[in-house]
C-alpha positions as CSV (number, residue, x, y, z in Angstrom):
1,X,7.2,135.4,-2.9
2,X,5.6,132.7,-5.0
3,X,5.3,133.6,-8.7
4,X,2.9,131.6,-10.8
5,X,1.9,131.9,-14.4
6,X,-1.8,132.4,-14.3
7,X,-3.3,131.1,-17.5
8,X,-6.6,131.6,-19.3
9,X,-8.0,130.7,-22.6
10,X,-6.9,134.0,-24.0
11,X,-3.3,133.8,-22.9
12,X,-2.6,130.1,-23.6
13,X,1.0,129.9,-25.0
14,X,1.8,127.8,-28.0
15,X,4.4,125.1,-27.9
16,X,7.9,126.1,-28.9
17,X,8.5,125.4,-32.5
18,X,12.2,124.9,-33.1
19,X,13.4,126.1,-36.5
20,X,16.7,125.4,-38.2
21,X,19.9,126.7,-36.6
22,X,20.7,130.1,-38.2
23,X,24.4,129.3,-37.9
24,X,23.8,126.0,-39.8
25,X,22.0,128.0,-42.5
26,X,24.9,130.4,-42.8
27,X,27.2,127.4,-43.1
28,X,25.2,125.9,-45.9
29,X,25.6,129.1,-47.9
30,X,29.4,128.7,-48.0
31,X,30.7,127.3,-51.2
32,X,34.1,126.1,-52.0
33,X,35.6,126.6,-55.4
34,X,38.7,125.3,-57.1
35,X,40.6,127.2,-59.6
36,X,40.1,125.5,-63.0
37,X,43.8,126.0,-63.9
38,X,45.1,124.2,-60.8
39,X,46.5,120.7,-61.1
40,X,44.3,117.7,-60.5
41,X,46.2,116.9,-57.3
42,X,45.7,120.4,-55.9
43,X,42.0,120.1,-56.7
44,X,41.7,116.8,-54.9
45,X,43.6,118.2,-51.9
46,X,41.4,121.3,-51.7
47,X,38.2,119.2,-52.1
48,X,39.3,116.9,-49.3
49,X,40.3,119.9,-47.1
50,X,36.9,121.5,-47.8
51,X,35.1,118.3,-46.7
52,X,37.3,118.1,-43.6
53,X,36.5,121.7,-42.7
54,X,32.9,121.1,-43.3
55,X,32.9,118.2,-40.8
56,X,34.7,120.4,-38.3
57,X,32.2,123.2,-38.6
58,X,29.3,120.9,-38.5
59,X,30.7,119.3,-35.4
60,X,31.2,122.6,-33.8
61,X,27.8,123.8,-34.7
62,X,26.1,120.7,-33.3
63,X,27.5,121.6,-29.9
64,X,26.7,125.3,-30.1
65,X,23.9,126.9,-28.1
66,X,21.3,125.2,-25.9
67,X,18.3,123.3,-27.1
68,X,15.6,123.6,-24.4
69,X,13.9,120.2,-23.8
70,X,10.1,120.0,-24.1
71,X,7.5,117.7,-22.6
72,X,5.9,115.2,-25.0
73,X,2.3,114.1,-24.9
74,X,1.6,110.6,-23.4
75,X,1.2,108.9,-26.8
76,X,0.8,105.5,-25.3
77,X,-2.3,106.7,-23.4
78,X,-3.6,108.4,-26.5
79,X,-3.3,105.1,-28.4
80,X,-5.0,103.2,-25.5
81,X,-8.1,105.4,-26.0
82,X,-8.2,104.4,-29.6
83,X,-7.6,100.7,-29.0
84,X,-10.1,100.6,-26.2
85,X,-12.8,102.1,-28.4
86,X,-13.1,105.3,-26.2
87,X,-12.3,107.6,-29.0
88,X,-9.6,108.9,-31.4
89,X,-7.7,112.1,-31.0
90,X,-6.4,113.8,-34.2
91,X,-3.2,115.8,-34.3
92,X,-4.9,119.2,-33.7
93,X,-6.6,117.8,-30.6
94,X,-3.4,116.3,-29.2
95,X,-1.5,119.6,-29.9
96,X,-4.3,121.5,-28.1
97,X,-4.0,119.3,-25.0
98,X,-0.2,119.8,-25.1
99,X,-0.8,123.6,-25.3
100,X,-3.2,123.5,-22.3
101,X,-0.6,121.5,-20.3
102,X,2.1,123.9,-21.2
103,X,0.0,126.8,-20.1
104,X,-0.8,125.2,-16.8
105,X,2.6,123.6,-15.9
106,X,5.2,125.4,-18.0
107,X,8.3,123.7,-19.4
108,X,11.1,121.5,-18.0
109,X,13.3,124.7,-17.8
110,X,10.5,126.9,-16.5
111,X,8.0,124.9,-14.5
112,X,4.8,126.6,-13.4
113,X,1.9,125.8,-11.1
114,X,-1.7,126.3,-12.1
115,X,-3.6,128.7,-9.9
116,X,-5.8,126.4,-8.0
117,X,-6.6,126.2,-4.3
118,X,-4.2,124.4,-2.1
119,X,-1.5,123.8,-4.7
120,X,1.0,125.9,-2.8
121,X,0.7,123.7,0.2
122,X,1.3,120.6,-2.0
123,X,4.3,121.8,-4.0
124,X,6.8,124.5,-3.1
125,X,7.6,126.3,-6.3
126,X,10.8,127.7,-5.0
127,X,12.0,124.1,-4.3
128,X,10.7,123.1,-7.7
129,X,13.0,125.6,-9.4
130,X,16.0,124.1,-7.5
131,X,15.3,120.7,-9.1
132,X,14.2,122.0,-12.5
133,X,16.2,123.2,-15.5
134,X,19.6,122.5,-16.8
135,X,22.4,121.4,-14.5
136,X,24.4,124.3,-13.0
137,X,24.5,126.8,-10.1
138,X,22.8,130.0,-9.3
139,X,24.4,133.4,-8.6
140,X,25.0,132.3,-5.0
141,X,26.6,129.0,-6.0
142,X,23.7,126.8,-5.0
143,X,23.0,123.8,-7.2
144,X,20.3,123.8,-9.8
145,X,18.9,121.2,-12.2
146,X,19.0,118.4,-9.7
147,X,16.4,116.2,-11.5
148,X,18.3,116.4,-14.8
149,X,21.6,115.7,-13.0
150,X,20.5,112.7,-11.0
151,X,17.2,111.3,-12.3
152,X,16.4,112.1,-16.0
153,X,18.6,109.3,-17.5
154,X,16.3,106.7,-15.9
155,X,12.9,108.5,-15.3
156,X,13.0,110.7,-18.4
157,X,12.2,114.4,-18.9
158,X,8.5,113.6,-18.6
159,X,8.8,111.4,-15.6
160,X,7.5,108.6,-17.8
161,X,10.2,106.1,-16.7
162,X,11.6,105.9,-20.3
163,X,14.9,107.7,-19.9
164,X,18.0,106.8,-22.1
165,X,19.0,103.9,-19.7
166,X,15.5,102.6,-18.9
167,X,15.4,99.8,-21.4
168,X,18.5,98.3,-20.0
169,X,17.2,98.1,-16.4
170,X,15.1,95.5,-14.6
171,X,12.8,96.5,-13.2
172,X,12.0,99.5,-15.4
173,X,12.2,102.9,-13.7
174,X,9.0,104.2,-12.2
175,X,6.5,106.1,-14.4
176,X,5.3,108.9,-12.2
177,X,2.4,110.0,-14.5
178,X,-0.2,107.6,-13.1
179,X,0.4,108.7,-9.5
180,X,0.9,105.1,-8.5
181,X,3.9,104.4,-6.2
182,X,4.8,101.0,-4.8
183,X,6.4,101.6,-1.5
184,X,4.2,103.9,0.7
185,X,2.5,104.0,4.0
186,X,-1.0,104.8,2.7
187,X,-3.7,102.3,2.1
188,X,-5.2,101.7,-1.4
189,X,-3.6,101.4,-4.8
190,X,-4.9,104.7,-6.0
191,X,-4.0,106.6,-2.9
192,X,-0.8,108.6,-3.4
193,X,2.2,108.4,-1.1
194,X,3.0,110.9,1.6
195,X,5.8,113.4,1.2
196,X,7.7,111.4,3.7
197,X,7.3,108.2,1.7
198,X,8.9,109.7,-1.3
199,X,11.6,111.3,0.8
200,X,12.4,107.8,2.3
201,X,12.8,106.2,-1.1
202,X,15.2,108.9,-2.2
203,X,17.1,108.7,1.0
204,X,17.3,104.9,1.2
205,X,17.1,104.0,-2.4
206,X,15.4,100.8,-3.6
207,X,17.4,97.7,-2.7
208,X,17.9,95.2,-5.5
209,X,17.2,97.7,-8.2
210,X,19.1,100.5,-10.1
211,X,17.5,103.1,-7.8
212,X,20.4,104.3,-5.6
213,X,20.3,106.1,-2.3
214,X,20.8,109.9,-2.4
215,X,22.1,110.2,1.1
216,X,25.1,112.1,-0.4
217,X,22.8,115.0,-1.2
218,X,21.9,117.5,1.6
219,X,18.4,117.6,3.0
220,X,17.3,120.6,1.0
221,X,18.4,119.0,-2.3
222,X,16.5,115.7,-1.5
223,X,13.4,117.7,-0.6
224,X,13.6,119.7,-3.8
225,X,13.6,116.4,-5.8
226,X,10.6,115.2,-3.8
227,X,8.7,118.3,-4.9
228,X,9.8,117.8,-8.5
229,X,8.6,114.2,-8.5
230,X,5.2,115.3,-7.1
231,X,5.1,118.0,-9.8
232,X,5.7,115.5,-12.6
233,X,3.1,113.1,-11.1
234,X,0.5,115.9,-10.9
235,X,1.2,117.0,-14.4
236,X,1.0,113.4,-15.7
237,X,-2.2,112.6,-13.9
238,X,-3.8,115.8,-15.2
239,X,-2.5,114.9,-18.7
240,X,-4.2,111.5,-18.5
241,X,-7.4,113.1,-17.3
242,X,-7.5,115.6,-20.2
243,X,-6.6,112.9,-22.8
244,X,-9.4,110.7,-21.4
245,X,-11.9,113.5,-21.3
246,X,-11.1,114.7,-24.9
247,X,-11.2,111.2,-26.3
248,X,-14.5,110.5,-24.7
249,X,-16.4,113.7,-25.3
250,X,-14.8,115.5,-28.3
251,X,-15.0,114.6,-32.0
252,X,-12.0,114.7,-34.3
253,X,-12.1,116.5,-37.6
254,X,-14.2,114.8,-40.3
255,X,-12.7,115.2,-43.8
256,X,-15.9,114.0,-45.4
257,X,-18.2,116.6,-43.9
258,X,-15.5,119.3,-43.4
259,X,-16.3,119.5,-39.7
260,X,-13.4,120.8,-37.6
261,X,-12.1,119.0,-34.6
262,X,-13.6,119.8,-31.3
263,X,-10.8,121.2,-29.0
264,X,-10.5,121.0,-25.2
265,X,-9.8,124.7,-25.1
266,X,-10.9,126.4,-28.3
267,X,-9.7,130.1,-28.1
268,X,-12.0,130.9,-31.1
269,X,-15.1,130.0,-29.0
270,X,-15.0,131.9,-25.7
271,X,-17.8,129.9,-24.1
272,X,-16.2,126.6,-25.0
273,X,-12.8,127.8,-24.0
274,X,-14.1,128.8,-20.6
275,X,-15.7,125.3,-20.2
276,X,-12.4,123.7,-21.2
277,X,-10.4,125.7,-18.7
278,X,-12.8,124.9,-16.0
279,X,-12.6,121.2,-16.8
280,X,-8.8,121.4,-16.6
281,X,-8.8,123.2,-13.3
282,X,-11.2,120.6,-11.9
283,X,-8.8,117.9,-13.0
284,X,-5.9,119.7,-11.2
285,X,-7.9,120.2,-8.1
286,X,-9.0,116.6,-7.9
287,X,-5.4,115.4,-8.1
288,X,-4.1,117.9,-5.6
289,X,-6.9,117.0,-3.2
290,X,-6.1,113.3,-3.4
291,X,-2.4,113.9,-2.6
292,X,-3.2,116.3,0.2
293,X,-5.6,114.0,1.9
294,X,-3.3,110.9,1.8
295,X,-2.5,109.7,5.3
296,X,-0.3,106.9,6.6
297,X,-1.9,103.8,8.0
298,X,-1.5,103.8,11.8
299,X,0.9,101.1,12.9
300,X,0.0,99.2,16.1
301,X,2.6,97.9,18.5
302,X,3.8,94.4,17.8
303,X,2.6,91.6,20.1
304,X,4.6,90.9,23.2
305,X,6.0,87.7,21.7
306,X,7.3,89.4,18.5
307,X,10.7,88.1,17.6
308,X,10.3,84.8,19.3
309,X,10.1,81.3,17.7
310,X,6.4,81.2,18.7
311,X,5.7,84.3,16.7
312,X,7.6,83.1,13.7
313,X,5.9,79.7,13.8
314,X,2.5,81.4,13.8
315,X,3.6,83.6,10.9
316,X,4.6,80.5,9.0
317,X,1.3,78.9,9.6
318,X,-0.5,82.0,8.3
319,X,1.8,82.2,5.3
320,X,0.4,79.0,3.9
321,X,-3.3,79.6,4.6
322,X,-5.9,80.9,2.2
323,X,-6.3,83.9,4.5
324,X,-3.0,85.3,3.2
325,X,-2.4,83.3,0.0
326,X,1.3,84.3,0.3
327,X,2.5,81.0,-1.1
328,X,0.4,81.4,-4.3
329,X,2.9,84.0,-5.6
330,X,6.0,83.6,-3.4
331,X,5.9,79.8,-3.8
332,X,5.9,76.9,-1.3
333,X,9.5,77.6,-0.5
334,X,9.2,81.4,-0.5
335,X,11.7,81.7,-3.3
336,X,9.4,83.8,-5.4
337,X,8.6,80.9,-7.8
338,X,4.8,80.9,-7.6
339,X,3.0,82.7,-10.3
340,X,5.4,84.1,-12.9
341,X,3.2,85.3,-15.8
342,X,1.5,88.4,-14.3
343,X,2.3,92.0,-15.1
344,X,2.4,95.2,-13.1
345,X,-0.4,97.8,-13.5
346,X,1.7,100.1,-15.7
347,X,2.1,97.3,-18.3
348,X,-1.2,95.6,-17.7
349,X,-3.1,98.8,-18.6
350,X,-2.2,98.2,-22.3
351,X,-1.4,94.5,-22.5
352,X,-4.4,93.4,-20.4
353,X,-3.8,89.9,-18.9
354,X,-1.0,89.3,-21.4
355,X,-3.1,87.0,-23.7
356,X,-3.8,89.6,-26.3
357,X,-0.6,91.2,-27.6
358,X,-1.4,91.9,-31.2
359,X,-1.0,95.6,-30.7
360,X,2.3,95.5,-28.9
361,X,4.3,96.8,-31.8
362,X,2.1,99.9,-32.0
363,X,2.4,100.6,-28.3
364,X,6.2,100.2,-28.4
365,X,6.3,102.6,-31.4
366,X,4.3,105.1,-29.3
367,X,6.9,104.9,-26.6
368,X,6.1,101.9,-24.4
369,X,8.9,99.7,-23.3
370,X,8.7,96.0,-24.1
371,X,6.4,94.2,-21.6
372,X,8.0,92.1,-18.9
373,X,6.4,89.7,-16.4
374,X,6.6,90.9,-12.8
375,X,8.3,88.4,-10.5
376,X,7.3,87.9,-6.8
377,X,10.0,88.6,-4.3
378,X,12.4,85.9,-3.2
379,X,11.8,86.3,0.5
380,X,14.8,84.1,1.4
381,X,17.2,86.6,-0.1
382,X,16.5,89.2,2.6
383,X,16.4,92.0,0.0
384,X,13.2,94.0,0.5
385,X,12.8,96.9,-2.0
386,X,10.5,98.9,0.2
387,X,12.7,98.7,3.2
388,X,13.7,96.0,5.7
389,X,12.5,97.6,9.0
390,X,9.6,95.8,10.7
391,X,7.4,98.8,10.0
392,X,8.3,98.7,6.3
393,X,7.3,95.1,6.0
394,X,4.1,95.7,8.1
395,X,3.1,98.3,5.5
396,X,3.8,95.9,2.7
397,X,1.6,93.2,4.3
398,X,-1.1,95.5,5.5
399,X,-1.4,97.8,2.5
400,X,-0.2,95.6,-0.3
401,X,2.1,97.0,-3.0
402,X,0.3,99.4,-5.3
403,X,0.7,98.7,-9.0
404,X,1.5,95.1,-8.5
405,X,-0.4,91.8,-7.9
406,X,0.5,92.0,-4.2
407,X,-2.9,92.7,-2.5
408,X,-3.7,94.3,0.8
409,X,-4.2,92.0,3.8
410,X,-7.5,90.4,4.4
411,X,-9.8,92.1,6.9
412,X,-10.0,88.8,8.7
413,X,-6.4,89.0,9.9
414,X,-5.8,90.8,13.2
415,X,-2.9,93.2,13.8
416,X,-1.1,90.5,15.7
417,X,-1.5,88.1,12.7
418,X,0.1,90.7,10.4
419,X,3.1,91.1,12.8
420,X,3.5,87.3,13.0
421,X,3.7,87.2,9.2
422,X,6.3,90.0,9.3
423,X,8.2,88.0,11.9
424,X,8.2,84.9,9.7
425,X,9.3,86.8,6.5
426,X,12.1,88.5,8.4
427,X,13.3,85.1,9.7
428,X,13.5,83.4,6.2
429,X,16.9,84.7,5.3
430,X,18.4,83.0,8.4
431,X,16.6,79.7,7.7
432,X,18.9,76.8,7.1
433,X,17.5,76.4,3.6
434,X,18.4,80.0,2.8
435,X,22.1,79.4,3.5
436,X,24.5,78.4,0.8
437,X,25.8,74.8,1.1
438,X,29.4,74.2,2.0
439,X,31.7,74.1,-1.0
440,X,35.3,73.1,-0.8
441,X,37.7,76.0,-1.4
442,X,39.1,74.6,-4.6
443,X,35.5,74.4,-6.1
444,X,34.5,77.9,-5.2
445,X,33.9,80.4,-8.0
446,X,36.7,82.9,-8.3
447,X,36.3,86.5,-9.4
């Protein structure tokens, strides 16, 4: 049976407010005294012992209990609304959006699904529970907390790609909250991937990055993680929609006039609250519909001469034409040394074209990672992040790579043309120029 928390404006839960640890309060009430008649040495020893005991107790208390993690609001996107001139959101408005999201989607330990049509076909809540929560096992010994065990250190508790290790990785981990995924079979940068696309990435990993293969997990565990990624993406996309709606249509508090902030869901105003809940449900339904309607691009059969020198030669010719513009980014030698100053869409959203970076410190303070230029792939290395199968490369050429400067293929190119380009790209790693030159044994680099 599927259990969902149904939410209304009257039952919207508040965010958990974490108070001080009662054990710590108890500890702070302990006082140590030293007998006035004792020697100076004994006084010093007892004082030192008291300090040592204090440290031990504090250390023990810091590890006691369990602090439930909470989702944080997308502060970078909130700041973007302000810097773009769309509108400011004061603290009460931001907290209200967080409350609405909490009512709709629950918490990291207790995820929920809003009650909208079709969502049960999109996300299996039972599988969601397998991936959610703290790491452990259920009463039957089955694993729980898979996302926190395998993914959170890179992708973060919010799915924002800002986990503890993220800043040290290149490329940065994926931010799920925009619903944009690079390596997929669907056409269009705003079209979500299929369930199978996400499963493939988890199973195979992403070559040349810190994203590993999870083949060691069983099928059910991988599937549970796919559902959790979709959940975080759904939540993140709805969050962005609500932030944008609130910034555009609602007024913050005005200290001069005494006017209160307009809230997305104001429980003190039933009519307004109903409208806010309806707007939230519409946002959820829109995202769910986009995911459910995503379909893979049909892949035609390769031409009869695929894999031959003739096909590769035609692919090479196309590679350097304005019909494909491949060499513009990948370079005349396909080493990925064409344009080197562009950004991916996750970064470009707040740095623009990279020429106007005066607000960069504010964005980083809000949670953004330092911007990095995106580098085109060195095609001669033979490392293809979205997969090296012919069909994988066909999808990259045909559909482009969402979130990057890599565009979809021109409509003037035929299916056979695309396969010829794939053929040429696959051949580059075997080209003579791609092979390391001979180095005498005594000059070789030793480990």
